[in-house]
VODOBA-78856 format. One record per residue: x, y, z negated of N, C-alpha, C in turn. Coordinates in steps of 0.2 Angstrom, whole numbers, plus 5000, padded with zeros to 4 digits. Last residue first. Layout:
<nodes>
XYZXYZXYZ ...
</nodes>
This chain:
<nodes>
537760114504538160204503538860174501 537259984501537360014507537860084506 537260004483537959954489537959954495 536260104484536960134482537160074483 534960034490535160094495536060134492 534859914480535459894484535559964490 534460004468535259974468535359934477 533360084474533860104473534560084471 532559934474532859984482533060044480 532859884461533259864464533259874471 531859974457532159974455532759934460 530659954465530760014463531660024464 530659814461530459854469530959914470 530059824446530859794450531059804457 528959894446529559924443530259884448 528359804454528359874455528959904452 528359684443528559684450528459754455 527859754434528759744433528859734439 526459764435526359824436527659824436 526259624438525959674441526659714442 526559574424526859544429526759594436 525559634417526059624417526659624423 524059604422524259664425525159684422 523459484416524159474425524059544429 523159514405523959484404524059504412 522259664400522359614403523259564406 522459744384522659754392522959684395 521159824372521859754376521659794383 521459944370521059884363521259824368 522760044365522560024372522059964367 523560214365523560164359522760134365 524760284362524260274367524060204365 525260394343525260374348524660324355 526060524334525460494340525560454343 526960634328526360544325525960554326 527260754326527560704334526960634332 526760824317526560844321526860774326 527660734305526960704306526660754312 529060654307528860714305527960684310 529360514294529360554302529260624304 529860434283529460534283529860564290 530660314284530060314279529760384282 531760364293531260324298530960354292 532560444285532260484293531560424297 532960364276532560434274532260444279 533860294283533060254282532360324277 534960384282534560354290533660344287 535160394269534860434276534360434280 535460264266535260284261534460364267 536760244273536060224276535360234272 537560334268537260374275536960334275 537660274255537360324254537160384262 538160154259537760164255537260254256 539660184265538860164267538160154265 540160254254540260284258539360244264 540060124246539760214243539760234249 540960024252540460014250539860104248 542260014258541860104259541160074256 543559974249543259964252542660044252 544960014240544960024247544160034249 544959884228544459944229544359994234 544959744238544359794232544259864232 545659734248545959744244545559804241 545359634258546059664259546259674252 544259614256544159544258545059574255 543659734260543459694251544159624251 543959774271544559804265544259794259 542759694276543559694278543859714276 541659774272541759674271542559664271 541659884278541759894271541959834268 541959854290542459884287542659894280 540559804290540959774291541659794290 539859944288539859884282540359824285 540460034297540460054292540260004286 539559964307540159974307540459964301 538160004303538259914301539159924303 538160114303537960094296538260034298 538160154318538760164312538760154307 537060074320537860064323538260054317 536060174316535960114313536760094314 536460294325536660284319536560224313 536060234337536760264335537060274328 534860234333535160144334535860154335 534360354335534260314327534960254329 533960444348534960424339535060374334 533360384354533560434356534460454353 532360334346532660294349533160304353 531460434343531760414340532660354343 530860474353531160524349531860494345 529960364359530460384362531060454361 529260334346529960284349530360304353 528360404346529060444340529560424341 527160384350527660414355528360454351 527060194350527260254347527660304351 525860104355526260134360526560194354 524759974354524860034352525360054356 524559844357523859884355524059944356 525359714354525159784348524659814348 525259684369525259634359525159674354 525059724376524759694378524959664370 525959844371525359854375524859784370 527159784373527059824368526059824367 526859764390527059714383526959724379 526759874395526459834396526359804392 528459954387527659984387527159924386 529459894392529059844386528559874385 530159984402529959894405529659864398 529960084397529460074404529460004404 530960084387530060084385529760084392 531860064394531960024390531260014388 532260204400532260134404531960064401 531860304391531560264397531560244400 533260264383532560264383531960254386 534360294395533960224392533360204388 534360414396533860384403533660324400 534460474385533860484387533460414392 535560434386535160404382534460414382 536160514399536360454397535460404390 535960624391535660604399535660534398 536660644378536060644377535860644388 538160614385537760564377536860594381 538260744391538160684395537960634389 537960834381537360824386537760754391 539060794374538560814371538060814375 540160864386539960754383539660784380 540060974387539760914389539660854386 540161034373539561034374539560984380 541761024374541160994370540560964373 541761124385541561004386541760994380 541761244383541161214386541261114387 543161274378542361284372541861234374 543761254393543861214387543461214381 542761244404542861294401543261234395 542261174419542261224412542561224410 542161164433542061214432542161224423 539961114433540661104437541361144431 538561054425539161084428539561074430 537060924428537860954424538260994429 535660994416535960964422536660964419 534660904406535260934403535660954410 533460874414533360924407534360944406 533760814427533760874423533360914420 534460714419535160754422534760814425 533460624415534360664409534360744412 532960614428532460644422533060664418 533660544434533860604437533360644429 533960424425534560474425534160544430 532960314431532860404422533160424425 533260224439532860244440532860304438 534360174432534460254436533960234440 533660084420534360134420534260204425 533359974425532860024426533060064426 534559854424534259884432533359954432 535059874412535359864417535159854422 533959924406534759924403535059934407 532759834408532859894406533559934405 533059714403533259724410533159814412 533459704391533959704395534059714400 531859724388532559774386533359774389 531659594395531359644397531859724392 532259484383532859514390532359574395 531859554371532359534373532459544379 530459514374530959604373531259594373 530359394374530259404378530359494379 531059314366531259324372531359364375 530059394353530859394353531159374361 529059324359529059384358529659414358 528859164371529259184360529259274364 528659094378528359124377528459134368 529959044383529459124388528859124383 530258934381530558984374529859054378 529658824383529558834380529558934377 530958724389530658774394529558834389 532258764385531558734379531158794387 533458754391533358704383532958704384 533158804404533458754404533358724397 532958944396532258924399532258854399 534258964393534058964388533158934390 535058974407535058924403534758894396 534759064413534358974414534358934412 534959164406533759154406533859074409 535859204407535859154399534959144401 536159214422536459124416536159104411 535459334420535359294423535559224420 536559414411535859404408535459324411 537559394421537659374414536859344411 537159484433537359374430537059354427 536859604428536359554428536359474431 538459634421537659594415537159564418 539459524431539059574432538659564426 541059474434540559464430540159514430 542659374437542359464435541759454434 543859304428543159324435542959354431 544759254420545059314427544459304429 544459174409544759144418544659184420 544359244401544859214400544959174407 543459314405543859364407544359314403 542359224407542559244412543059274411 542359204392542559134394542559164402 541459314388542159314386542459244388 540259294395540659374397541259344394 539659194394540059174399540459234398 539459234378539859164377540059184387 538759324380539359364379539759294376 537459284380537859284388538659324385 537459184372537359154379537959214384 536959274362537359214362537959204370 535659334370536159364365536859324367 535059234367535259244374535959294373 534859164352535359144359535459164364 534359284351534959264349535359244352 533159244356533359334356533959314353 532759134350532859164356533159204357 533659064336533259114337533359114345 534859004330534758964337534159024338 535759084319535259014319535159024327 537059134310536259174311535759124315 538059054309537859084304536859104306 538059024324538158984318537859004311 538659164327537959134331537559054327 539859174322539059194321538459174318 540659084327540259084321539759114320 540459154341540259094338540059074331 540959264338540559274339539959194339 542359214332542059234331541359284331 542859144346542759104338542259174333 542759244353542459194354542159144348 543959334349543259344349542659304350 545059244350544559234344543959274343 545159244365545059184360544659194356 545559394365544659344369544559274363 546459404363546059464361545259404360 547359294368547059264363546459334359 547559384382546959314380546959284374 548059514376547259524380546859424380 548459484357548759494363547859454371 548159574344548559514348548659564356 548359684336548759644336548759574338 547359824343548059824338548559764337 546659724347546559764352547359784347 545759694335546159644340546859664344 545159804332545559794325545659704333 543959834340544559874342545159854336 543659694343544159724349544359784346 542659694332542959654331543859664336 541559804337542259824329542759734330 541059764345541459804345542159814339 540659644343541059634350541659694347 539659694333540059654332540759634336 539159784343539159824338539759774331 538559694353538859724355539259774347 537559604342538159584344538959614348 536759694340537059674334537659624336 536259694352536359774347536759754346 535659564355536259604359536459664358 535059544340535059544347535559574350 533959524328534659504332534659504337 532559644322532859564324533559604329 532959774319532859724314533059654314 532859874332533359844328533259804322 531659824337532259794340532859784336 530559904328530659844327531459834330 530260024330531260024331531259934329 529060104332529360084339530160034338 528660184323529160204325529460174331 527860064315527560124314528260134320 529259954312528659964318528060014320 529760034303530160044309529560034314 528860024295528860094296529560084302 528559884292528159904294528359984296 529859824288529459814296528759864297 529859884274530359914278530059914285 528659804270528659914271529259914273 528959704270528659724271528459824273 530759624270530159674266529759704271 531459524275531159504270530759594269 532059464291531659524285530959514280 533459414296532759374292532359454287 534459444300534059444305533359424301 535759454294535659374292534859404297 536259584293536759554298536459484297 534959674293535159664301535659614299 534659624283534259604284534459604291 535659694273535759604276535059584280 535259824275535859794280535659694278 533859834267533759824275534959804279 534359784256533859744259533959724267 535059924252535659804255534959754255 534359994251534859994259535159914258 533459934244533159964249533959964254 534159964231534059884232533759894239 535860044229535260054234534760004232 537360004229536760014223536160034222 537959864233537459934234537159934229 538359744229539059794231538459904231 537459664222537959684219538259764220 536859644235536359674230536859704226 537759584242537559674243537359674240 537859444236538059514237538359584240 536759414241536559404232537159474233 536559394254536059454250536559494244 537659294253537759354258537459424253 536759174251537459224242537559294249 535959194258535559194251536159224247 536759134270536359194267536059234263 537259024266537659074267537359144265 535858964262536558944255536859034256 535558924277535358984274535759004264 536858854281536658924283535858964279 536458744274536958784272536858844275 534958724281535258714273535458754269 535258694293534858754291534858744282 536058584299536358644296536058674291 535458454295535558494296535958524295 535658254297536158284293535958354296 535258064291535558114297535358184293 535557944283536257994288535858024292 533757964278534257934277534957934284 532558074277532858014281533558004281 531558094261532258094266532458074270 529858144264530158104264531058084265 528558254255529358234258529758184258 526858294255527358214252528158224258 526258364258526058364255526758324249 526258504273526558464266526458454263 525458584284525558584275525558504274 526258654298526158574296525958604288 525458754313525958744307525958664301 526158784329525858724325526258734318 526058804344526158844338525858794332 525358784359526358764358526558794348 524058894358524458844360525158814361 523858894339523658934345524258864354 523858824331523758894329523658914333 523358654322523658694328523358764329 524058594310523358634310523858644317 524158424302524358474305524158544309 524458384283523758414288524058464294 525558264276524958304273524458324283 527358194276526258184275526158264274 528658164284528158214278527358194281 530158124286529758104286529358124281 531458244288531158204285530558204286 533358244291532658274293532258194288 534258394279534258314283533558314288 534358494273535058474278534858424280 533558584268533458564276534258584277 532758524254533258544255533258514264 531258584247531858504250531958564251 531858664232531358644236531658594242 531958714219531958634220531958654228 531858834216532258834218532658744219 530458914226530758904222531558854222 529358974237529958964236530058954226 528058844243528158914239528758904237 528358824261528458804254528558864252 527658784277528058814271527858794265 528358764294528058724287528158764280 527858724309528258784303527758744300 528758654326528058654320528358694314 528358624344528758674339528158694333 528058434346527758534347528258544343 528458264354528658334350528358384348 527558114352527558194353528058234350 526958004346527758004353527558084358 526358054333526357994341526557994346 527658164332527158124330526758104336 528858264324528658224332528158174327 529258464326528958394322528758334328 530458554326530358494329529858444325 530558704317530958664319530458634321 530758804300530658784308530658754311 529958814283530758784288530158784295 529958984274529758914281530158914284 529658984258530058984264529958954269 528759134248528859054253529359064256 528059224240528459214242528459164245 526159294241526759264237527159264242 525359374244525059344241525859344235 525559444260525459484254525159474249 527159344260526259334265526059384260 528659274267528359334261527559354266 530059194269529559224271529059244264 531859144270531359164267530659204272 532158984283532259074279531459074274 532958874290532658884284532558944282 532858784305533158844302532758854295 532658664309533158704312533558774308 531858514302532458604302533058624305 530958404308531858394308532258484309 530058244305530158334305530758334305 528858184309529658174308529758204312 527058124300527758134307528458144306 525558134298525858084295526558114305 524258174305524258154294525058144294 523758274315524058204314524258224307 523058344332523058344323523458284322 523058364344522958414341522958394334 524458344358524358344352523958424347 524958384368524158374370523958354361 526158474376525958424370524958454372 527258504391526158534387526458464385 528258474394528358494387527758524389 528158414406528458364404528258394395 528058494416527158494413527658424409 529158574418528558604411527958574412 529558504431529958514424529558524420 528658564440528658484439528858474429 529258684440528458684437528458574437 530658674444530558684436529558694436 530258654456530858594451530658604441 530258744462529558714463529858634457 531058824459530558884457529858774457 531958754465532058774454531658794456 531758774479531658714478531858714468 532058924478531158884481531258834476 533558914476533058954471532258924472 533758844491534058824481533458854478 533258964500533058914496533158854490 533059074503533359084498533359004496 532659184513532759144515533159114509 531559294507532459314507532859244508 530159244512530659274515531559314513 530459144503530359104508530559184513 530559214488531059164492531159144499 529059244491529559294492530259264493 528259134492528159174498528959214499 528659084479528659054484528959084490 527959214472528359214471528959154473 526559164475526959224476527859224478 526559064470526359034478526659114482 526759084457527359034459527259034466 525559154455526359174452526859114456 524559054458524559134460525359124461 524558964447524658954454524658994458 524059014436524558964435524858934441 523059064438523459104439524359064442 521659044440522059004444522759024446 522158944425521958934434521558984436 523059024413522658964418522558984423 524859014408524359034412523958984414 525758904405525458984399524559004403 526458814411526558784404525958834400 526458854425526358804421526158784416 527058984421526558974424526258914423 528458974415527958984412527158954417 529158894427529058834420528358874416 529258964436528858894437528858874433 530159084433529259084433528759004436 531159014425530459064423529659074426 531758974440531558944434530858954428 531559104446531459064450531059004444 532559224434531659214439531459184442 533859134441533459114432532659144431 534059144450534059104451533459094442 534359294451533459254457533759184454 535259304443534659314443534259294446 536359254451536359204445535459224444 536459334461536159264460536059234458 536859504464536559464460536259404461 536959534477537859544474537159494466 536359474487536959424485537259464480 535159544483535159444478535759434480 535259654487535259624481535359594478 535159624503535959624500535659644492 533659554501534559524503535259564498 533159694498533259634493533759594497 533559784510533559794502533659734498 532759694519533559704519533959734511 
</nodes>
């Protein structure tokens, strides 16, 4: 009964999970798990008497069979670039073309590395490429191109997007006096992290999610736009401008899985506001999940996709499980005096920060141990305050860019530069006495769904009891 009440409120999430289980089981799980997970999900849907999601689960298994390439090698292919970005190895700086390669009648996601130079093949059209195709892992291909032949009457956005990002990086290098700050803020805006040292420092603290474009960045953009649009526009006009702004930013960044999830969520939210249709976070997440898996079932193997959706699940669903921890550490007091009201605001912030941090890390813990075999305990501390500090830097940067367009002398680049440098020093020099990690040599993949199911059932039971009351 508890589960029925929950899914009556969040049907879109159930549809999204059903499709995800059906497609990912066929594509990525070995025997017998490729049948175990759909069977268990099917029994659960029968128990709930949810026939449409059950049909979607079965259809997803059949649909995924068309996306299982058997391509092992190729010498010639038709390459359609979708993203062009800088890529730094320990020895050289390269450009990485990411897109779809068609060879021997099959379409596979593929990357092509090219040594960085000004006369690189422009990613504004399709190419016939000749070289050697290497399969690095399932559904992960790398093509070593020796010859690029442009295909006439084709057009792609990747080159224009790359040039816009390079122009933004050059602008930040000019107006921010600290190269490290310019590189960091450029990475936050573009989603392309070139500084290997920066990536290492943030991964050591469990802050990788800040460097990747996600809902965190879209939320800051929406908050910034909403703050100023409320001063000039009506309710409907505000959401129209907001929708256009977010869409332009999505085109600028590119359609990588975590960005696509964030954009779809914002898109459904703003459209719902324009149509005066109520929406909930879990339903928006479920609708985004459903669309993204329909567009590309292979996306479920992407680490950014996995971390993005699990983080959102942690925030939206698991947070109530950990609220008692924050309330225990910072009890709620009544009959506050005027002086103690400021303390109440601070403790309220800490209670929410603790609950969110524990919820997100609880959702991501088995995934992080599976992929990276380590979980830094400092992430529990730094995630309490560091995202807020970075959001402040991003807000100041956007404000500086706006003021620069209106009247350059009023821009606040100097303040943005100074404060962000302090935040980066906090990340570069963490307290050594807290620098400990949970390490695990290997985590069986099958334990991750089981762990998440138990956490999910506990959270839905709590949510359903709250809905009944």
